[in-house]
KEBATI-7854 format. One record per residue (C-alpha): residue in one letter; residue number from 1; x, y, z. Coordinates in Angstrom, 3 decimals. Layout:
KEBATI-7854
<atom aa="a" i="NUM" u="X" v="Y" w="Z"/>
...
This chain:
KEBATI-7854
<atom aa="m" i="1" u="99.695" v="183.551" w="239.527"/>
<atom aa="l" i="2" u="96.974" v="186.134" w="239.720"/>
<atom aa="r" i="3" u="93.508" v="184.852" w="240.380"/>
<atom aa="s" i="4" u="90.305" v="186.765" w="240.168"/>
<atom aa="l" i="5" u="87.340" v="185.553" w="242.145"/>
<atom aa="m" i="6" u="85.065" v="188.319" w="240.864"/>
<atom aa="d" i="7" u="85.458" v="188.298" w="237.085"/>
<atom aa="v" i="8" u="87.521" v="186.944" w="234.210"/>
<atom aa="a" i="9" u="89.595" v="190.127" w="233.850"/>
<atom aa="y" i="10" u="92.933" v="189.638" w="235.563"/>
<atom aa="d" i="11" u="94.662" v="192.834" w="236.636"/>
<atom aa="r" i="12" u="97.116" v="194.036" w="239.255"/>
<atom aa="f" i="13" u="94.388" v="194.360" w="241.887"/>
<atom aa="d" i="14" u="93.532" v="190.655" w="241.839"/>
<atom aa="r" i="15" u="94.667" v="188.414" w="244.665"/>
<atom aa="f" i="16" u="98.155" v="186.965" w="244.206"/>
<atom aa="q" i="17" u="98.260" v="183.304" w="245.100"/>
<atom aa="v" i="18" u="101.441" v="181.351" w="245.545"/>
<atom aa="a" i="19" u="100.987" v="178.045" w="243.762"/>
<atom aa="t" i="20" u="103.085" v="174.915" w="243.695"/>
<atom aa="p" i="21" u="103.985" v="173.897" w="240.170"/>
<atom aa="a" i="22" u="102.483" v="170.583" w="239.202"/>
<atom aa="d" i="23" u="100.009" v="169.870" w="236.413"/>
<atom aa="n" i="24" u="99.667" v="173.533" w="235.504"/>
<atom aa="i" i="25" u="98.937" v="173.019" w="231.796"/>
<atom aa="h" i="26" u="96.102" v="170.683" w="230.932"/>
<atom aa="p" i="27" u="93.054" v="170.260" w="228.707"/>
<atom aa="g" i="28" u="90.060" v="172.301" w="229.770"/>
<atom aa="q" i="29" u="87.801" v="169.211" w="229.661"/>
<atom aa="l" i="30" u="84.576" v="171.191" w="229.369"/>
<atom aa="s" i="31" u="82.957" v="172.014" w="226.055"/>
<atom aa="q" i="32" u="81.560" v="175.185" w="227.663"/>
<atom aa="g" i="33" u="82.617" v="177.366" w="230.559"/>
<atom aa="f" i="34" u="85.838" v="177.604" w="232.489"/>
<atom aa="s" i="35" u="87.529" v="174.665" w="234.193"/>
<atom aa="s" i="36" u="90.660" v="175.824" w="235.949"/>
<atom aa="a" i="37" u="91.831" v="177.008" w="239.320"/>
<atom aa="g" i="38" u="94.633" v="179.109" w="237.866"/>
<atom aa="c" i="39" u="96.221" v="176.613" w="235.508"/>
<atom aa="l" i="40" u="96.729" v="177.272" w="231.820"/>
<atom aa="t" i="41" u="93.981" v="175.297" w="230.141"/>
<atom aa="l" i="42" u="93.401" v="174.729" w="226.456"/>
<atom aa="p" i="43" u="90.196" v="173.582" w="224.790"/>
<atom aa="g" i="44" u="90.235" v="169.857" w="224.337"/>
<atom aa="r" i="45" u="90.215" v="166.573" w="226.181"/>
<atom aa="y" i="46" u="92.215" v="163.537" w="227.009"/>
<atom aa="a" i="47" u="90.056" v="160.441" w="226.866"/>
<atom aa="n" i="48" u="90.587" v="156.849" w="225.758"/>
<atom aa="g" i="49" u="94.266" v="157.536" w="225.166"/>
<atom aa="q" i="50" u="93.560" v="160.381" w="222.729"/>
<atom aa="h" i="51" u="94.311" v="164.097" w="223.007"/>
<atom aa="t" i="52" u="91.906" v="166.355" w="221.094"/>
<atom aa="g" i="53" u="91.345" v="169.966" w="220.121"/>
<atom aa="a" i="54" u="93.727" v="172.845" w="220.811"/>
<atom aa="w" i="55" u="95.179" v="170.719" w="223.639"/>
<atom aa="a" i="56" u="96.426" v="168.163" w="221.075"/>
<atom aa="d" i="57" u="97.761" v="170.984" w="218.861"/>
<atom aa="f" i="58" u="99.660" v="172.481" w="221.812"/>
<atom aa="r" i="59" u="101.218" v="169.124" w="222.709"/>
<atom aa="r" i="60" u="102.421" v="168.649" w="219.112"/>
<atom aa="a" i="61" u="103.837" v="172.201" w="218.909"/>
<atom aa="a" i="62" u="105.628" v="171.759" w="222.266"/>
<atom aa="g" i="63" u="107.079" v="168.407" w="221.168"/>
<atom aa="i" i="64" u="105.238" v="166.469" w="223.862"/>
<atom aa="d" i="65" u="104.329" v="162.909" w="223.012"/>
<atom aa="d" i="66" u="103.116" v="160.113" w="225.263"/>
<atom aa="a" i="67" u="106.726" v="159.117" w="225.994"/>
<atom aa="s" i="68" u="107.536" v="162.603" w="227.282"/>
<atom aa="d" i="69" u="104.430" v="163.182" w="229.440"/>
<atom aa="g" i="70" u="105.464" v="164.886" w="232.647"/>
<atom aa="r" i="71" u="108.635" v="166.366" w="231.144"/>
<atom aa="q" i="72" u="109.281" v="169.766" w="232.678"/>
<atom aa="f" i="73" u="109.761" v="172.748" w="230.378"/>
<atom aa="s" i="74" u="109.506" v="176.508" w="230.556"/>
<atom aa="l" i="75" u="106.677" v="178.415" w="228.984"/>
<atom aa="m" i="76" u="106.470" v="182.173" w="228.852"/>
<atom aa="l" i="77" u="103.172" v="183.917" w="228.411"/>
<atom aa="l" i="78" u="103.176" v="187.571" w="227.480"/>
<atom aa="t" i="79" u="100.490" v="190.032" w="228.341"/>
<atom aa="g" i="80" u="99.039" v="192.038" w="225.494"/>
<atom aa="l" i="81" u="100.877" v="195.056" w="226.914"/>
<atom aa="d" i="82" u="104.232" v="193.198" w="226.877"/>
<atom aa="a" i="83" u="103.697" v="192.101" w="223.274"/>
<atom aa="t" i="84" u="102.604" v="195.604" w="222.188"/>
<atom aa="m" i="85" u="105.613" v="197.231" w="223.866"/>
<atom aa="a" i="86" u="107.992" v="194.762" w="222.213"/>
<atom aa="a" i="87" u="106.388" v="195.283" w="218.799"/>
<atom aa="n" i="88" u="106.545" v="199.066" w="219.135"/>
<atom aa="i" i="89" u="110.230" v="198.964" w="220.125"/>
<atom aa="r" i="90" u="110.990" v="196.646" w="217.221"/>
<atom aa="v" i="91" u="109.315" v="199.005" w="214.757"/>
<atom aa="s" i="92" u="110.643" v="202.262" w="216.235"/>
<atom aa="g" i="93" u="114.108" v="201.017" w="217.162"/>
<atom aa="g" i="94" u="113.459" v="202.125" w="220.753"/>
<atom aa="d" i="95" u="115.263" v="201.141" w="223.936"/>
<atom aa="k" i="96" u="114.977" v="197.383" w="224.548"/>
<atom aa="a" i="97" u="116.016" v="197.912" w="228.193"/>
<atom aa="s" i="98" u="112.506" v="199.222" w="228.901"/>
<atom aa="l" i="99" u="111.219" v="195.679" w="228.319"/>
<atom aa="v" i="100" u="113.315" v="194.155" w="231.094"/>
<atom aa="r" i="101" u="111.248" v="192.563" w="233.839"/>
<atom aa="l" i="102" u="112.248" v="190.408" w="236.774"/>
<atom aa="r" i="103" u="109.758" v="187.681" w="237.573"/>
<atom aa="a" i="104" u="109.712" v="184.126" w="238.901"/>
<atom aa="g" i="105" u="112.561" v="182.282" w="237.201"/>
<atom aa="s" i="106" u="114.643" v="185.395" w="236.402"/>
<atom aa="k" i="107" u="118.368" v="185.089" w="237.106"/>
<atom aa="g" i="108" u="121.342" v="187.432" w="237.294"/>
<atom aa="d" i="109" u="122.911" v="190.453" w="238.918"/>
<atom aa="a" i="110" u="119.666" v="192.460" w="238.984"/>
<atom aa="v" i="111" u="118.079" v="189.632" w="240.993"/>
<atom aa="l" i="112" u="120.995" v="189.800" w="243.437"/>
<atom aa="r" i="113" u="120.404" v="193.552" w="243.842"/>
<atom aa="l" i="114" u="116.672" v="192.982" w="244.316"/>
<atom aa="q" i="115" u="117.269" v="190.300" w="246.949"/>
<atom aa="t" i="116" u="119.618" v="192.638" w="248.827"/>
<atom aa="a" i="117" u="117.160" v="195.561" w="248.590"/>
<atom aa="l" i="118" u="114.390" v="193.328" w="249.970"/>
<atom aa="g" i="119" u="116.605" v="192.410" w="252.948"/>
<atom aa="l" i="120" u="117.143" v="188.828" w="251.841"/>
<atom aa="a" i="121" u="120.413" v="186.980" w="252.018"/>
<atom aa="p" i="122" u="121.270" v="186.814" w="248.308"/>
<atom aa="d" i="123" u="121.205" v="183.276" w="247.029"/>
<atom aa="s" i="124" u="124.155" v="181.947" w="245.069"/>
<atom aa="s" i="125" u="121.972" v="181.062" w="242.077"/>
<atom aa="r" i="126" u="120.785" v="184.692" w="241.791"/>
<atom aa="l" i="127" u="117.353" v="183.298" w="240.989"/>
<atom aa="i" i="128" u="113.885" v="184.591" w="241.764"/>
<atom aa="g" i="129" u="112.550" v="181.495" w="243.420"/>
<atom aa="p" i="130" u="109.774" v="181.098" w="246.000"/>
<atom aa="n" i="131" u="111.462" v="183.119" w="248.783"/>
<atom aa="t" i="132" u="112.393" v="186.104" w="246.638"/>
<atom aa="r" i="133" u="109.022" v="186.035" w="244.893"/>
<atom aa="s" i="134" u="107.195" v="185.976" w="248.220"/>
<atom aa="a" i="135" u="109.296" v="188.835" w="249.632"/>
<atom aa="l" i="136" u="108.696" v="190.924" w="246.502"/>
<atom aa="i" i="137" u="104.948" v="190.304" w="246.585"/>
<atom aa="n" i="138" u="104.756" v="191.190" w="250.275"/>
<atom aa="f" i="139" u="106.808" v="194.360" w="249.730"/>
<atom aa="q" i="140" u="104.679" v="195.436" w="246.766"/>
<atom aa="a" i="141" u="101.440" v="194.766" w="248.654"/>
<atom aa="t" i="142" u="102.650" v="196.666" w="251.727"/>
<atom aa="k" i="143" u="103.937" v="199.689" w="249.807"/>
<atom aa="l" i="144" u="101.409" v="199.885" w="246.978"/>
<atom aa="g" i="145" u="98.322" v="198.060" w="248.219"/>
<atom aa="w" i="146" u="98.611" v="195.597" w="245.325"/>
<atom aa="a" i="147" u="101.154" v="193.138" w="244.009"/>
<atom aa="g" i="148" u="101.966" v="191.669" w="240.628"/>
<atom aa="g" i="149" u="105.149" v="189.778" w="241.506"/>
<atom aa="i" i="150" u="106.948" v="191.390" w="238.549"/>
<atom aa="y" i="151" u="109.718" v="193.959" w="238.895"/>
<atom aa="s" i="152" u="110.417" v="196.542" w="236.175"/>
<atom aa="a" i="153" u="112.172" v="199.900" w="235.971"/>
<atom aa="a" i="154" u="108.795" v="201.585" w="236.542"/>
<atom aa="m" i="155" u="108.234" v="199.396" w="239.637"/>
<atom aa="d" i="156" u="111.741" v="200.303" w="240.801"/>
<atom aa="q" i="157" u="110.770" v="203.975" w="240.706"/>
<atom aa="m" i="158" u="107.501" v="203.329" w="242.564"/>
<atom aa="l" i="159" u="109.195" v="201.324" w="245.329"/>
<atom aa="g" i="160" u="112.461" v="203.268" w="245.473"/>
<atom aa="l" i="161" u="114.683" v="200.182" w="245.791"/>
<atom aa="k" i="162" u="117.193" v="201.453" w="243.187"/>
<atom aa="v" i="163" u="117.726" v="197.993" w="241.680"/>
<atom aa="w" i="164" u="118.012" v="199.348" w="238.122"/>
<atom aa="q" i="165" u="120.117" v="202.392" w="239.021"/>
<atom aa="s" i="166" u="123.011" v="200.043" w="239.801"/>
<atom aa="s" i="167" u="123.101" v="198.537" w="236.304"/>
């Protein structure tokens, strides 16, 4: 996750912090201000056995009830740029390949090529897990002076690893 200690605008120059997944989505608790150290928080509370606000709405939409508390699931958040690019390609009929990104949780042959290019022993799951993510972040920070932990065709050109040229 990217964390900014200076402002509420997260960008590629913010510090990248490796976090251990745990209770990363929870109610914000406060009626004003910000109450998170990098987790996804939603306005609302949990008190006296009741979920309230947008937090309660999220739980309903995600199919989480009291019996399924703690159930692990995947959630993908898009940046405004990602959503805009996807919408523009949908409208224009452009090249969907330009949307491809490798990030934590990505799997497949491109991950295998990235692991090899980063000097890692490719893992049989072909998954960007903690080791691959850490190596990518370190490589980006060393080469570019910043790291986002996401690998795209544009990043491939900046770093010269030729991960996408093999596809």
